[in-house]
C-alpha positions as CSV (number, residue, x, y, z in Angstrom):
1,M,193.6,-6.7,82.1
2,K,191.8,-8.6,85.0
3,E,188.5,-7.7,83.9
4,N,189.3,-8.8,80.2
5,K,190.6,-12.3,81.5
6,W,187.2,-12.6,83.5
7,T,185.2,-11.7,80.3
8,I,187.3,-14.5,78.3
9,D,186.9,-17.1,81.0
10,H,183.0,-16.5,81.2
11,L,182.7,-16.5,77.4
12,I,184.6,-19.9,77.6
13,I,182.2,-21.2,80.3
14,G,179.1,-20.0,78.4
15,S,180.1,-21.4,74.9
16,S,181.3,-24.9,76.7
17,A,178.0,-25.1,78.6
18,T,176.1,-24.3,75.4
19,I,178.0,-26.9,73.5
20,I,177.6,-29.5,76.2
21,I,173.8,-28.8,76.7
22,S,173.2,-28.8,72.9
23,Y,175.5,-32.0,72.5
24,T,173.5,-33.9,75.0
25,L,170.3,-33.0,73.7
26,L,170.8,-33.5,70.0
27,L,172.7,-36.9,70.8
28,S,169.7,-38.2,73.1
29,L,167.9,-38.8,69.9
30,L,170.6,-40.9,68.7
31,I,171.6,-42.8,72.0
32,N,169.5,-44.5,74.2
33,S,168.2,-42.6,77.4
34,E,170.3,-44.4,79.8
35,S,173.5,-43.0,78.2
36,T,172.0,-39.6,78.0
37,I,171.0,-39.7,81.7
38,M,174.9,-41.0,82.6
39,L,176.3,-38.0,80.6
40,V,174.1,-35.7,82.6
41,I,175.0,-37.1,85.6
42,F,178.7,-37.1,84.7
43,N,178.4,-33.4,83.6
44,F,176.9,-32.6,87.0
45,L,179.4,-34.5,89.1
46,F,182.4,-33.3,87.0
47,V,181.5,-29.5,87.3
48,S,180.5,-29.5,90.8
49,L,183.8,-31.6,92.1
50,T,186.2,-30.3,89.6
51,F,185.8,-26.7,88.8
52,P,186.1,-25.5,92.3
53,L,189.7,-26.9,92.4
54,D,192.8,-25.1,91.4
55,G,193.7,-25.3,87.4
56,T,192.9,-23.2,84.4
57,L,189.5,-22.7,83.2
58,P,190.3,-23.9,79.8
59,R,191.9,-27.0,81.0
60,K,189.0,-28.0,83.0
61,T,186.5,-27.3,80.2
62,A,188.7,-29.2,77.9
63,M,188.6,-32.3,80.1
64,L,184.9,-32.1,80.6
65,L,184.5,-32.2,76.7
66,I,187.0,-35.3,76.5
67,G,185.1,-36.9,79.5
68,N,182.1,-36.4,77.4
69,A,183.2,-37.8,74.2
70,I,184.7,-41.0,76.3
71,G,181.6,-41.3,78.0
72,L,179.4,-41.2,74.7
73,V,182.0,-44.0,73.4
74,C,181.7,-46.1,76.3
75,N,177.9,-46.1,76.4
76,Y,177.7,-47.0,72.6
77,L,180.0,-49.8,73.2
78,F,178.2,-51.1,76.1
79,L,174.9,-50.8,74.1
80,L,176.6,-52.9,71.1
81,L,177.5,-55.2,73.6
82,S,173.9,-55.6,74.9
83,Y,172.6,-56.1,71.3
84,A,175.2,-58.8,70.6
85,G,174.2,-60.5,74.1
86,V,170.5,-60.5,73.0
87,Y,171.2,-61.7,69.4
88,Y,173.5,-64.6,70.9
89,I,172.2,-65.4,74.3
90,G,168.6,-64.0,74.1
91,E,166.4,-61.8,76.0
92,T,167.6,-62.7,79.5
93,S,170.9,-61.0,78.9
94,N,169.0,-57.6,79.2
95,I,169.0,-58.3,82.9
96,L,172.6,-58.7,82.9
97,Y,172.9,-55.6,80.9
98,M,170.6,-53.4,83.4
99,L,172.8,-54.9,86.2
100,V,176.3,-54.2,84.9
101,S,175.6,-50.9,82.9
102,P,175.5,-48.8,86.0
103,L,178.7,-50.3,87.3
104,A,180.5,-50.2,84.0
105,N,179.4,-46.4,83.8
106,L,180.8,-45.9,87.3
107,V,184.0,-47.5,86.3
108,W,184.8,-45.2,83.4
109,I,183.4,-41.9,85.4
110,V,185.6,-42.6,88.5
111,S,188.6,-43.7,86.4
112,F,188.2,-40.4,84.1
113,W,187.6,-37.9,87.1
114,S,190.7,-39.2,88.9
115,M,192.9,-38.8,85.6
116,S,191.5,-35.4,85.2
117,L,192.5,-34.7,88.9
118,T,196.1,-35.7,87.9
119,V,196.1,-33.6,85.0
120,L,195.1,-30.5,87.3
121,I,197.5,-31.4,89.9
122,S,200.5,-31.8,87.3
123,S,199.6,-28.3,86.1
124,K,199.6,-26.8,89.6
125,N,203.1,-28.6,90.2
126,K,204.4,-27.2,87.0
127,R,203.3,-23.7,87.9
128,R,204.8,-23.8,91.3
129,R,208.2,-25.0,89.7
130,A,207.9,-22.0,87.4
131,E,207.5,-19.3,90.3
132,T,210.5,-20.7,92.1
């Protein structure tokens, strides 16, 4: 039974990694390169910091996919905001966008990572309560 569980976990990891990589590469044609770079950085940080922690693999993978969707939406909204700034203010708003965009991306990455830690800890606490 243990070998079968490992096989299912590896299948989930492999399929999720394939989906995320193809998702990022295919959407890199539709979104700007800054968004693609931020999603790659987010995926690397999330996998390296969260996957070694306690919690089920499907839950971690689902959180990673949700994080990618949130990141895509946030970066698309930042891009629309920069287009509106260029339309109303002019090309000087691009300088503001270049300064604010990494900070805004950092805000959603850190907040989503902290929320995912909360989800993983709450599942660990539920499991402990069920054992006692």
